[in-house]
LOGUPA-978266 format. One record per atom (N, C-alpha, C, O, CB): atom name; z, y, x; residue number from 1; residue in one letter. Coordinates in steps of 0.001 Angstrom, whole numbers, plus 500000, padded with zeros to 6 digits. Glycine has a CB too. Example, Ala and Ser with C-alpha at 12.3 -4.5 7.8 and 13.67 -1.06 7.14 Angstrom:
2
site	z	y	x	pos	code
N	507800	494310	513190	1	a
CA	507800	495500	512300	1	a
C	507800	496700	513200	1	a
O	508465	496681	514236	1	a
CB	509046	495527	511308	1	a
N	507080	497750	512850	2	s
CA	507140	498940	513670	2	s
C	507870	500030	512900	2	s
O	508039	501138	513409	2	s
CB	505725	499402	514084	2	s
% end
This chain:
96
site	z	y	x	pos	code
N	755385	121755	213345	1	x
CA	756400	122782	213189	1	x
C	756993	123101	214574	1	x
O	757336	122210	215352	1	x
CB	757513	122320	212184	1	x
N	757100	124440	214850	2	x
CA	757641	124832	216139	2	x
C	759094	125107	215999	2	x
O	759550	125586	214960	2	x
CB	756924	126041	216702	2	x
N	759829	124811	217028	3	x
CA	761273	125160	217138	3	x
C	761365	126514	217771	3	x
O	760601	126828	218683	3	x
CB	762084	124100	217979	3	x
N	762339	127370	217280	4	x
CA	762524	128640	217856	4	x
C	763143	128569	219241	4	x
O	764250	128059	219408	4	x
CB	763342	129459	216969	4	x
N	762396	129104	220274	5	x
CA	762961	129071	221583	5	x
C	764201	129943	221780	5	x
O	764362	130969	221119	5	x
CB	761942	129462	222529	5	x
N	765085	129515	222709	6	x
CA	766322	130256	222901	6	x
C	766008	131677	223460	6	x
O	764992	131876	224126	6	x
CB	767275	129470	223868	6	x
N	766874	132623	223183	7	x
CA	766739	133980	223672	7	x
C	765657	134836	222966	7	x
O	765288	135897	223470	7	x
CB	766445	133923	225120	7	x
N	765177	134400	221861	8	x
CA	764127	135114	221104	8	x
C	764767	135515	219796	8	x
O	765801	135011	219358	8	x
CB	762818	134220	220869	8	x
N	764029	136512	219184	9	x
CA	764507	137064	217941	9	x
C	764559	135955	216867	9	x
O	765449	135970	216017	9	x
CB	763603	138237	217491	9	x
N	763671	135055	216896	10	x
CA	763644	133954	215945	10	x
C	764905	133070	216016	10	x
O	765330	132516	215002	10	x
CB	762412	133110	216189	10	x
N	765470	132946	217155	11	x
CA	766723	132159	217311	11	x
C	767832	132856	216703	11	x
O	768639	132236	216012	11	x
CB	767051	131879	218744	11	x
N	767940	134185	216923	12	x
CA	769022	135061	216327	12	x
C	768909	135000	214808	12	x
O	769898	134745	214121	12	x
CB	768901	136588	216829	12	x
N	767695	135236	214277	13	x
CA	767517	135326	212854	13	x
C	767817	133919	212252	13	x
O	768463	133852	211207	13	x
CB	766055	135826	212503	13	x
N	767394	132853	212843	14	x
CA	767720	131512	212388	14	x
C	769180	131245	212338	14	x
O	769682	130665	211376	14	x
CB	767085	130518	213246	14	x
N	769869	131659	213358	15	x
CA	771335	131485	213381	15	x
C	771979	132230	212178	15	x
O	772774	131642	211445	15	x
CB	771932	132020	214747	15	x
N	771646	133465	211991	16	x
CA	772170	134276	210889	16	x
C	771840	133634	209535	16	x
O	772685	133557	208643	16	x
CB	771594	135709	210954	16	x
N	770613	133184	209410	17	x
CA	770176	132509	208144	17	x
C	770985	131260	207886	17	x
O	771399	131020	206751	17	x
CB	768669	132138	208203	17	x
N	771218	130477	208884	18	x
CA	771995	129269	208760	18	x
C	773442	129568	208438	18	x
O	774035	128895	207595	18	x
CB	771902	128463	210019	18	x
N	774006	130530	209069	19	x
CA	775392	130911	208772	19	x
C	775622	131400	207363	19	x
O	776597	131086	206681	19	x
CB	775827	131961	209710	19	x
N	774599	132229	206970	20	x
CA	774583	132743	205554	20	x
C	774486	131649	204514	20	x
O	775176	131652	203495	20	x
CB	773412	133696	205351	20	x
N	773616	130728	204806	21	x
CA	773427	129571	203904	21	x
C	774743	128735	203804	21	x
O	775134	128315	202715	21	x
CB	772237	128664	204424	21	x
N	775385	128515	204919	22	x
CA	776648	127768	204928	22	x
C	777628	128444	204040	22	x
O	778278	127793	203222	22	x
CB	777219	127637	206339	22	x
N	777760	129769	204177	23	x
CA	778780	130510	203381	23	x
C	778475	130369	201875	23	x
O	779376	130201	201054	23	x
CB	778809	132044	203791	23	x
N	777221	130441	201556	24	x
CA	776864	130276	200154	24	x
C	776922	128832	199689	24	x
O	777332	128558	198561	24	x
CB	775494	130820	199916	24	x
N	776506	127888	200565	25	x
CA	776484	126488	200252	25	x
C	777939	126009	199904	25	x
O	778173	125320	198911	25	x
CB	775882	125682	201455	25	x
N	778836	126397	200736	26	x
CA	780210	125987	200565	26	x
C	780834	126708	199384	26	x
O	781882	126311	198877	26	x
CB	781007	126249	201834	26	x
N	780183	127756	198963	27	x
CA	780600	128548	197727	27	x
C	782005	129201	197918	27	x
O	782781	129324	196970	27	x
CB	780634	127587	196432	27	x
N	782292	129603	199150	28	x
CA	783558	130230	199379	28	x
C	783758	131462	198572	28	x
O	784839	131640	198010	28	x
CB	783710	130542	200782	28	x
N	782761	132353	198472	29	x
CA	782905	133607	197739	29	x
C	782971	133244	196219	29	x
O	783840	133766	195520	29	x
CB	781686	134614	198064	29	x
N	782120	132409	195726	30	x
CA	782187	132100	194262	30	x
C	783384	131291	193929	30	x
O	783944	131486	192850	30	x
CB	780947	131354	193796	30	x
N	783828	130395	194767	31	x
CA	785068	129687	194440	31	x
C	786262	130623	194408	31	x
O	787153	130443	193578	31	x
CB	785319	128574	195441	31	x
N	786309	131625	195291	32	x
CA	787425	132563	195225	32	x
C	787378	133446	193962	32	x
O	788423	133798	193414	32	x
CB	787427	133442	196470	32	x
N	786134	133812	193490	33	x
CA	786000	134537	192280	33	x
C	786512	133702	191082	33	x
O	787240	134189	190217	33	x
CB	784552	134946	192089	33	x
N	786091	132419	191078	34	x
CA	786508	131484	190035	34	x
C	788016	131325	190040	34	x
O	788622	131323	188969	34	x
CB	785831	130122	190223	34	x
N	788634	131195	191170	35	x
CA	790093	131090	191219	35	x
C	790828	132346	190711	35	x
O	791892	132251	190099	35	x
CB	790519	130804	192635	35	x
N	790264	133470	190966	36	x
CA	790883	134742	190481	36	x
C	790750	134888	189036	36	x
O	791518	135631	188425	36	x
CB	790275	135945	191138	36	x
N	789778	134193	188414	37	x
CA	789582	134305	186913	37	x
C	790463	133303	186165	37	x
O	790681	133471	184965	37	x
CB	788069	134056	186521	37	x
N	790970	132276	186828	38	x
CA	791623	131228	186079	38	x
C	792884	131664	185255	38	x
O	793141	131160	184161	38	x
CB	792006	130160	187035	38	x
N	793640	132614	185836	39	x
CA	794868	133048	185122	39	x
C	794637	134217	184175	39	x
O	795615	134738	183638	39	x
CB	795937	133436	186122	39	x
N	793394	134667	183934	40	x
CA	793142	135868	183179	40	x
C	792292	135643	181937	40	x
O	791582	136545	181493	40	x
CB	792490	136864	184049	40	x
N	792366	134425	181370	41	x
CA	791497	134039	180231	41	x
C	790001	134261	180528	41	x
O	789207	134596	179649	41	x
CB	791893	134842	178974	41	x
N	789650	134051	181853	42	x
CA	788337	134139	182411	42	x
C	787717	135585	182367	42	x
O	786518	135772	182570	42	x
CB	787455	133172	181678	42	x
N	788577	136562	182100	43	x
CA	788131	137968	182162	43	x
C	788145	138350	183669	43	x
O	789172	138276	184344	43	x
CB	789091	138952	181271	43	x
N	787005	138742	184132	44	x
CA	786947	139051	185620	44	x
C	787736	140291	185984	44	x
O	787653	141328	185326	44	x
CB	785477	139252	186084	44	x
N	788502	140153	187049	45	x
CA	789189	141307	187624	45	x
C	788325	141942	188658	45	x
O	787292	141368	189003	45	x
CB	790531	140916	188227	45	x
N	788677	143101	189185	46	x
CA	787870	143763	190237	46	x
C	787648	142859	191399	46	x
O	786507	142704	191833	46	x
CB	788534	145038	190717	46	x
N	788724	142221	191956	47	x
CA	788507	141330	193117	47	x
C	787600	140177	192817	47	x
O	786838	139753	193687	47	x
CB	789809	140795	193612	47	x
N	787655	139641	191581	48	x
CA	786812	138467	191241	48	x
C	785290	139005	191205	48	x
O	784368	138331	191665	48	x
CB	787287	137793	189761	48	x
N	785110	140234	190638	49	x
CA	783762	140698	190589	49	x
C	783254	141062	192015	49	x
O	782077	140842	192300	49	x
CB	783668	141898	189640	49	x
N	784085	141599	192892	50	x
CA	783686	141876	194277	50	x
C	783221	140622	194919	50	x
O	782169	140608	195558	50	x
CB	784827	142484	195083	50	x
N	784011	139502	194764	51	x
CA	783647	138222	195436	51	x
C	782328	137698	194891	51	x
O	781514	137173	195651	51	x
CB	784764	137147	195240	51	x
N	782102	137831	193576	52	x
CA	780848	137395	192948	52	x
C	779630	138133	193501	52	x
O	778621	137543	193886	52	x
CB	780924	137597	191444	52	x
N	779786	139480	193517	53	x
CA	778659	140313	194025	53	x
C	778433	140055	195519	53	x
O	777293	140075	195985	53	x
CB	778943	141841	193784	53	x
N	779522	139810	196277	54	x
CA	779350	139518	197670	54	x
C	778608	138172	197836	54	x
O	777789	138021	198742	54	x
CB	780717	139495	198381	54	x
N	778892	137236	196987	55	x
CA	778214	135943	197083	55	x
C	776733	136088	196810	55	x
O	775901	135485	197487	55	x
CB	778827	134939	196113	55	x
N	776403	136914	195788	56	x
CA	774984	137140	195582	56	x
C	774336	137908	196714	56	x
O	773214	137591	197109	56	x
CB	774771	137868	194303	56	x
N	775023	138921	197249	57	x
CA	774467	139669	198395	57	x
C	774227	138708	199600	57	x
O	773150	138684	200196	57	x
CB	775448	140845	198811	57	x
N	775290	137914	199927	58	x
CA	775079	137007	201145	58	x
C	773954	136074	200904	58	x
O	773127	135874	201794	58	x
CB	776357	136169	201488	58	x
N	773877	135482	199733	59	x
CA	772748	134569	199350	59	x
C	771378	135223	199416	59	x
O	770399	134632	199870	59	x
CB	772957	134046	197936	59	x
N	771344	136455	198951	60	x
CA	770083	137218	199006	60	x
C	769657	137499	200450	60	x
O	768489	137339	200805	60	x
CB	770230	138548	198240	60	x
N	770575	137900	201238	61	x
CA	770265	138216	202694	61	x
C	769888	136942	203375	61	x
O	768905	136929	204116	61	x
CB	771499	138887	203451	61	x
N	770601	135874	203176	62	x
CA	770269	134602	203827	62	x
C	768900	134121	203408	62	x
O	768204	133538	204240	62	x
CB	771314	133540	203502	62	x
N	768454	134327	202152	63	x
CA	767232	133984	201691	63	x
C	766090	134851	202346	63	x
O	765011	134366	202685	63	x
CB	767258	134093	200229	63	x
N	766403	136087	202482	64	x
CA	765451	137058	203098	64	x
C	765240	136683	204590	64	x
O	764112	136723	205082	64	x
CB	766003	138563	202967	64	x
N	766359	136312	205323	65	x
CA	766220	135889	206650	65	x
C	765407	134614	206762	65	x
O	764672	134455	207737	65	x
CB	767538	135718	207245	65	x
N	765505	133705	205816	66	x
CA	764724	132505	205851	66	x
C	763240	132911	205639	66	x
O	762353	132301	206237	66	x
CB	765223	131478	204763	66	x
N	762969	133907	204817	67	x
CA	761575	134410	204675	67	x
C	761095	134987	206003	67	x
O	759953	134756	206402	67	x
CB	761479	135502	203549	67	x
N	761915	135698	206656	68	x
CA	761564	136332	207999	68	x
C	761144	135180	208944	68	x
O	760124	135287	209625	68	x
CB	762843	137179	208641	68	x
N	761940	134058	208986	69	x
CA	761641	132984	209867	69	x
C	760300	132427	209573	69	x
O	759512	132200	210491	69	x
CB	762665	131935	209783	69	x
N	760006	132196	208321	70	x
CA	758765	131524	207923	70	x
C	757570	132452	207928	70	x
O	756530	132129	208502	70	x
CB	758920	130922	206555	70	x
N	757711	133594	207295	71	x
CA	756489	134484	207110	71	x
C	756239	135355	208298	71	x
O	755100	135424	208759	71	x
CB	756640	135391	205872	71	x
N	757226	136022	208821	72	x
CA	757066	137010	209907	72	x
C	757090	136413	211285	72	x
O	756338	136815	212172	72	x
CB	758134	138039	209821	72	x
N	757964	135448	211454	73	x
CA	758126	134869	212869	73	x
C	757374	133583	213040	73	x
O	757276	133064	214152	73	x
CB	759626	134599	213205	73	x
N	756831	133049	211949	74	x
CA	755953	131894	212048	74	x
C	756653	130594	212444	74	x
O	755983	129644	212849	74	x
CB	754883	132183	213028	74	x
N	757945	130526	212341	75	x
CA	758641	129353	212736	75	x
C	758346	128193	211755	75	x
O	758808	128200	210614	75	x
CB	760134	129644	212817	75	x
N	757566	127199	212226	76	x
CA	757232	126112	211401	76	x
C	756090	126304	210463	76	x
O	755892	125448	209601	76	x
CB	758345	125756	210678	76	x
N	755299	127382	210556	77	x
CA	754272	127640	209593	77	x
C	752920	127938	210294	77	x
O	752031	127086	210290	77	x
CB	754692	128803	208691	77	x
N	752772	129054	210851	78	x
CA	751503	129549	211318	78	x
C	751503	129672	212862	78	x
O	752334	130367	213448	78	x
CB	751195	130905	210658	78	x
N	750558	128985	213481	79	x
CA	750523	128966	214961	79	x
C	750172	130361	215466	79	x
O	750489	130672	216615	79	x
CB	749484	127909	215496	79	x
N	749527	131226	214659	80	x
CA	749140	132574	215144	80	x
C	750279	133581	215052	80	x
O	750133	134712	215516	80	x
CB	747947	133096	214347	80	x
N	751400	133200	214471	81	x
CA	752552	134172	214408	81	x
C	753254	134237	215740	81	x
O	753014	133449	216654	81	x
CB	753583	133769	213298	81	x
N	754150	135233	215806	82	x
CA	754763	135485	217096	82	x
C	756301	135315	216925	82	x
O	756887	136004	216089	82	x
CB	754382	136939	217635	82	x
N	756951	134439	217673	83	x
CA	758424	134202	217558	83	x
C	759254	135410	218012	83	x
O	760475	135405	217860	83	x
CB	758831	132969	218397	83	x
N	758654	136369	218529	84	x
CA	759410	137603	218926	84	x
C	758850	138841	218194	84	x
O	758920	139963	218694	84	x
CB	759330	137827	220495	84	x
N	758293	138595	216993	85	x
CA	757675	139707	216196	85	x
C	758748	140632	215660	85	x
O	759885	140203	215462	85	x
CB	756827	139147	215004	85	x
N	758413	141896	215420	86	x
CA	759430	142786	214898	86	x
C	759736	142483	213485	86	x
O	758979	141775	212821	86	x
CB	759017	144201	215027	86	x
N	760835	143001	212996	87	x
CA	761318	142846	211561	87	x
C	760218	143322	210630	87	x
O	759423	144199	210968	87	x
CB	762669	143684	211285	87	x
N	760193	142702	209415	88	x
CA	759260	143066	208381	88	x
C	759576	144524	207889	88	x
O	758728	145185	207290	88	x
CB	759333	142027	207200	88	x
N	760775	144975	208155	89	x
CA	761144	146310	207712	89	x
C	760582	147379	208602	89	x
O	760628	148555	208241	89	x
CB	762625	146444	207644	89	x
N	760038	147014	209786	90	x
CA	759559	147972	210758	90	x
C	758245	148560	210299	90	x
O	757869	149638	210759	90	x
CB	759407	147326	212127	90	x
N	757525	147887	209398	91	x
CA	756259	148359	208927	91	x
C	755094	147991	209852	91	x
O	753940	148236	209502	91	x
CB	756322	149829	208752	91	x
N	755367	147416	211007	92	x
CA	754324	146973	211986	92	x
C	753843	145600	211692	92	x
O	754461	144864	210924	92	x
CB	754850	147011	213411	92	x
N	752724	145238	212305	93	x
CA	752194	143901	212125	93	x
C	753060	142888	212866	93	x
O	753776	143252	213799	93	x
CB	750742	143828	212609	93	x
N	753002	141641	212467	94	x
CA	753787	140541	213128	94	x
C	753195	140201	214467	94	x
O	753923	139780	215366	94	x
CB	753826	139260	212245	94	x
N	751956	140359	214628	95	x
CA	751275	140032	215902	95	x
C	750905	141377	216614	95	x
O	750712	142413	215978	95	x
CB	749953	139127	215636	95	x
N	750825	141294	217906	96	x
CA	750403	142500	218669	96	x
C	748965	142536	218947	96	x
O	748480	143479	219572	96	x
CB	751121	142594	219953	96	x
% end
């Protein structure tokens, strides 16, 4: 498994992926939504729904970034991949 070298796209994507996972892992957004529902007979208010959807969004983006690290940037998987490859949304190949 390769470590992402500093100053490369893989390092930035890895940092964002890790930060996103910490936010979801600690469940800050979901805990906030839960707390907002406690005084309302568990009927979700608009702020509670916003926090729930934000938690799903952050978790989804963090998961996608993890996929970028593994599939497109080849960190820890394929020796032929490029740790400075463009985003999968660019439509171009991972290798030049």
